[in-house]
N, C-alpha and C positions, 0 to 999 in steps of 0.2 A: 566572266575568272579573271582574273591579271594574269597579263604573257608571265611563263616564267622568262627569268632571268641565269644567266650563266658565267656566274664570279666562277670558274677555274680556267677563263681563258686564259690561251700564252698568249709570248708576239712571235710564236710558230701563227700563233689560228686567226693574229691580223693581217702579215706576211702571205699566210698562202692565199685568204681574202687577196689577202692586194694587186694580188701576182694574178687568182680566176680575171681581175677586174681591167687589168691590162691586157690580157687577153684577148680576151670578147672584145676589148674599143677597141685593139686592136685591128680583129676579128671583123670587127668593122670599120670600118676602114676611118677610123680616126687618129690623127696626129700627136691628138693632146686628151688627160686624162684631169678637169680636172676633182677630188674625192679630199669631203668639209669632214673631219671628224667626228664630232655630235653626227653626222649622222650615221656613218660607221658602225659606232659602238653599238648605234639602234638599233644593225637593219642584222647584227652581231648575233642581238639581246644580253650584251654582257650588263653583267653590274658592276658596276665602281670598278671598270678600265677607265677611267677613259683618259687615267694618264697614262696609262701603260698604252693605248690607242698611240693618244699624238706620239707618242714618239715612236712610236711606228711608223707613222705616218712620215715625220725627221730619217730618221732610219733611214727610209727605201729612196731621199734623193737620190739623184744624182745628179750632174751638172748639166745643170738647161733646165736644169727644172724649175718654179717659183716657186716659191711661196706667196700666197696673195693675203691672207691678211694672219695675220697668230694676233692668240687674245694673252691677256695681262697675262706677266708669268710666263708667259709658253708653250701655257698649257690648260684648256677647252676648248669648249663644244664650235665654237668660230675656225678653229683656228681651219685652212684650205687651203692647200697645195696641191699648185696646176703635174702633170708626172707629164716630161714629150714619149708619144710613141712609138716605134714598140722601145723596148725597154730591151737592153744590153747588159750581159753579164761584169762588163770590161767594167772604163769613168769612162768613158767618151769623152775622154780630153781632148777632142777639136770638139765640140760642141762650149767651151771656154771662149770666158769672155778676151781672153792672155791673146796673143799670137807663138806661134809654134817659134818664131823669134826672139820678142821677149825674152821665152824664154831659153829658149837655151844662152842668147848673147847674158853675156855680167853673171856666172859664174861664180865666177871668182873676188866680185866684188862683194857679191851674197853672201861667199864664204865669211871671208874680213868681214861682215857688214856683225855676218852671228858674234867673232870671235870681240865683236866691242859688245853687243847684246848682252852676252853671259860677264860681261866688269859692272850690264848697269844694276842689278837687278837676281836675287838670290834665285827665283823662278826659271832667270833664263841660264843660272849656268852649265848648262851641261852643255845649251850651242857650240861650245866649243871645243867636243867635243865630234856629237855631228859635223862641226868644219872637220873633223881628220878622217869623218867615218870612211871608211872603202866599201863598205858592204848598203846599197844605199836601201831594201827593206831593213834591216836595224837604226838610215836613218832614217827611212819615209818612219815607220812609226814612233819614233823619238821624238816627230819630231812633234806630229799628230799628237802624244801626250802630254809635251808643250802647252799645245796651244790649247786643250784641254782646261789644262791650268789654271793656265791666264787667264781664259775667261771667265773659273769660278769667281776667282779672284776680284776678276770687275764688278764681280758680284756681290758681293763679300762683301767687299770697300766700296767699293756707290752706293753699295745698300739697293740693287735689283731684286726684287720676290721671287725667284726661283717656287712652281711644286717640286721640285726633285737635286737633284745635283746630276741627273742623263745630260748629254755632253751635246743634245738635241734642245729639250727642252730651253739648258741656257743658255744660249745659242739666240735663242724666238726667245724667250725675256732680253740678252740685249740686246736684237733689231726691232724693237717694243721702243723699249726706252727711248732708242732716235740716241742714244752714249757716240758709238760706232758712222762717219759715215755712209757712204752708200759703198761708196769704194773699199772702205774698213770689212764693211759686213760682207760687202761676198768672199771675200779672201784671209778671213775664219769659215765662211759656212764651205767655199775649200775647200778647202786644206782640215773640217768636219767631215766633207764627203768625201775621203776621201781618205780616208784612215779604218773610216767603218768599212770593211770588208764583209762582216762577216751576212749583212741584213739582206747585203744585195748577191749573197754567197760566190763570192771573186774566190777568186783561185788565193792560196796568201801567195802563193812565186810570183802576184804577181807586177806584187810591192818591188820587187826585185830588178824589174828594168826603173834604167836613168834615169828614162826622161817621166815618172812620176813622180820621184822626187824632187827634179826642175821644177816642177808642178808646186807640188809641194812652199818647197823651198821657196819660189816664186810670191806665191802668196802670202806667204809667214815676216817675208819682210815688209812686204805692204803692211799686214793690219800689227805686226810690233811696233813697226815704227809710227803709227796712229797714237796706238795705246804710248809709249815710252812719252814720243809730245805729250800728249792731253794729259799723262801722270794719272796715269788714271791705276796704275796699281799700287800708287801710295799714299802714304794717309795723309788725310788733311790738316795741317799742322793747325792745334787748338787756339 
């Protein structure tokens, strides 16, 4: 008799399953846990929920986690992510490859670069507002939204296939095609992770700390500069 499949699973079901795995692995003394999308999907007896499963795996990433394998289009049973343990409800900014000195210095230069980018393409126009924004929570949220929009536009302009428009899927597809350097891809993923407060149950107030915006803006400039240099969001001339 065929095993009954559950087609009614929600993102919360995948999040809870991952948290249970994190807790169990840490209790066993592990410092890293690898999770494969196909295996998790099968274990939960999910039916046609592989895309949702993959997005939940992307969503649960924190700074310091590593995507070991990205399937074509960013979604597929071969998606494999290595999560560091223990899990923290914060952002683990100290695990970023960027040193605090890098992030805290040159803040004025980054804001001037925001102003310059705002004039280069309509998708960047709100950067001029962010450069003058005093509330770090609002600035961080808007910066993450702009980053997601740029990533989606890259896929449309460069004809990169994605299974859906979820930020994690889009980033996975961009990573798969190799259009960004490792530095640019890391910067893109860092901004995405900072903006994804829901999956890791981070209090909204956490985004109000200036340090979070400093990391997000530092990574964004690295990502945006590469996008501009390679003209990834401009249509090629006929």
